[in-house]
Residue, then its C-alpha position, 0 to 999 in steps of 0.5 A: r500500499t505504501p507506493l499506492l499512498l506516496e503516489a496520491l500525496p500530491f493529490s490530497p487537498d489537505g496536507a498529508t503525512i505517509l509515517d513509519a511503524e516509529d511515527r517519523i515521517i517517510a514522505a510530506n505533500d508540498a501542503f504539508r510543508l505550507l501548513y506547517d512553515v517548513p522551510a524550502g530545503r528543510p528535509v522532513t523525511g526521518v523527523s517525528l510531527d511533533e519535532i516539527v512543531a517544537e521547532i515551529w515554536s522554538r522559532a516563536g520563542s516558545r518551549v513545548g514540552a507538553m504540546r509534543a507529548s500530546i501530539r505523540n499521545g494524539l498519533r495513538y488514536d486511529g481516526a480520531p481528530f486532534e488539534i495542534e497550536l501554532p504559533g500566530q494564533r493558528w490551529l491546525r487538525v491532525i487525523a491519524r490512521h495507521s495500516v497493520g504493518g505500522i504505517g501510518f497516513f496522517t491528514h492535517a487541515d487548517i481549522t483556524m477559522a473555525k476555531r477562531q470563531h469559536i474562541e469568539l463564540l466561547e468569548a461572547q458567551a462569557a461577555l453575556r454571563r457578565a454583562n447578566a451577572e452584572l444587571a442581576k447585581l444592579a438589579g437587587t443593589d440600592g443606587l445610593t448606598g451600594l447596599a442590597n436593596r428591598r429585593a434582594f434582602m427579601d430574597f435573602l431574608t426567605t432563603e435564610a428563614r428556611n434554614s434549621k438555625p438561630l436568625a436574627l433581623l434588625a430593622i433600622d430607621v433613621d431618627h427624625f430624618k425628615t427634619i435632616n432634609d428639611r434642615f439641611g436639603h436633600l443632598v445633605g440627607d443623601a450623604c447622611l444614608k451613605l455614610i450610615g450604610l458605609t458604617v452599619a456594613e462595616q460592623v456586619g460581616g460573615c456568611g449569612t448576614l446581609v445589609s440592605r436598605i430596605g427604602g427611604e431611611e429604613f435599613g434591614i440587617v439579616l443575621g444567619d445564625t446568630s442568637l438573640d445576645e450576638a445580635h443585640l451586640m452587634a445592634l449596640a456596635i452599630r450604634a456605637a460606630l455611628a455615634r463615632a462617625p464624622w457627621r460634620s464631614v457631611h455638614p458642619s452644622l450636623d452634630a449627630v445622626t441617631i437610629s432606632i432598631g427593632l431586633c426579632s430573633v428565632e430559631g429556624p425555620v420560620d416564615g420570612d414575613t412574619l420575623h419582618g413583621c416582629a422586628d417592625d414591631a420592634l422597632y416601632a415600639a423603639k420609635r414609640n419609646g423616644r427613638d435612639r434605642i433598641e427593642t427586641r422581641t422573639l418569636p417561638g420556633s417554628r419546625r416544619t415537616a416536609 
């Protein structure tokens, strides 16, 4: 069969090579030389394919030890195409076929265009995923403070409330916020909300927690796997941090901004809306009782069965 293969080489539209039992080239057509940028006069007989590829990459200043091993491995499988990357973002597809006597006939085709299109498609898909993730993030983010918004807050609360763990919720309202807006203007009011959000977020962290601006001057903090005592300490830390906040940097005449906090805790699982309502009740009690304070409530745990 070898003489017939040799006669067929010039007529192959793709690159073609005949290899001996040790995968060294016996003969190659001109298309093969063009595909692999083999210089004129450079003999290829007695050379393996991975040596030719290594020579090409060495001219580009790269080391291809792992690639050579991959090529040698690809040559073992009859009829199974494998890809070879060349410098300049070029790719070739090689299909190896061996005879019973060990003689191999390999075809080499340029798949650069298809490969580039595939890479562009993957890049476009990755960019679309990033854009969708960014849109989802924006959909759940408060535009003023950068905290989670009400939608993200309710989704997170619902998820955490399903767990069989302690769960606490802090409902926060800025005291006399309308007065701040009326006295200093809405730009100062917005700056106050930003500073409150930043200060609160600095005090809260860890898995299962979320700080959100629910709307207006209202904030909500979900504290997963947190007991009533731990949540109360968190509330105290938040009030202390706000007392130290640089309010005069917001406006020279702004001495302080205080908050009222309603705290409710429960041993989950529990209905998220019920917990939210409990924290709101505690918040309104704090406002009725003079503001700038913390009021606590607890809910009996409600363990649901599947």
